[in-house]
C-alpha positions in Angstrom: 47.6 -21.6 -20.6 45.0 -23.9 -19.3 45.8 -23.0 -15.6 45.4 -19.3 -16.7 42.0 -19.9 -18.5 40.8 -21.8 -15.4 42.1 -19.2 -13.3 40.2 -16.7 -15.2 37.0 -18.5 -15.1 37.5 -19.2 -11.5 37.8 -15.4 -11.1 34.8 -14.7 -13.4 32.4 -17.3 -11.7 33.4 -15.7 -8.0 32.5 -12.2 -9.4 28.8 -13.6 -10.6 28.5 -15.2 -7.2 29.2 -12.0 -5.6 26.9 -10.0 -7.6 24.2 -12.5 -7.3 24.6 -12.3 -3.7 24.2 -8.3 -4.1 21.4 -8.5 -6.0 19.4 -11.1 -3.7 20.3 -8.4 -1.0 18.8 -5.7 -3.0 15.9 -7.7 -3.9 15.1 -8.7 0.0 15.4 -4.8 0.6 12.9 -4.1 -1.9 10.8 -6.9 -0.8 10.8 -5.0 2.8 10.1 -1.4 1.2 7.0 -2.6 -0.6 5.7 -4.4 2.0 6.0 -1.2 4.3 4.0 0.6 1.6 1.6 -1.9 1.3 1.0 -1.6 5.0 0.8 2.3 4.3 -1.3 2.5 1.8 -3.8 -0.3 3.7 -3.8 1.8 6.9 -4.8 5.0 4.2 -7.2 3.0 2.8 -8.9 2.3 6.4 -8.4 5.6 7.6 -10.1 7.0 3.9 -13.1 4.2 4.6 -13.5 5.4 8.3 -13.9 8.6 7.3 -16.5 8.2 4.3 -18.7 5.9 7.0 -18.6 9.2 9.4 -19.4 11.4 6.9 -22.1 9.2 5.7 -23.2 8.9 9.3 -23.3 12.8 9.8 -25.3 13.0 6.5 -27.8 10.2 7.6 -28.6 12.4 11.0 -28.9 15.9 9.0 -31.3 13.9 6.6 -33.4 13.2 9.5 -33.2 16.3 11.0 -34.4 18.0 8.0 -37.3 15.3 7.8 -38.4 16.2 11.0 -38.3 20.3 10.4 -40.3 19.2 6.8 -42.9 17.4 9.1 -42.8 20.4 11.7 -43.6 22.7 8.7 -46.0 20.1 7.2 -43.6 21.0 3.9 -42.4 17.2 3.6 -42.7 15.5 -0.1 -46.0 14.5 -0.6 
């Protein structure tokens, strides 16, 4: 009886260790995927920031052009 109990406990322990190894492998894979997602988000954020800076540069140039037109027409702010 004791041998059977020890054998069952040993099998249960082995199954638990196997499951733990599988879970550890899954966690490693999830960490890798999260890193890829975070990198992608970082690239998107950098791209959006670059786009925003480009648009703001264009707006500054348009503003300068409007100022020049207003000065030429003498209709600028008083």
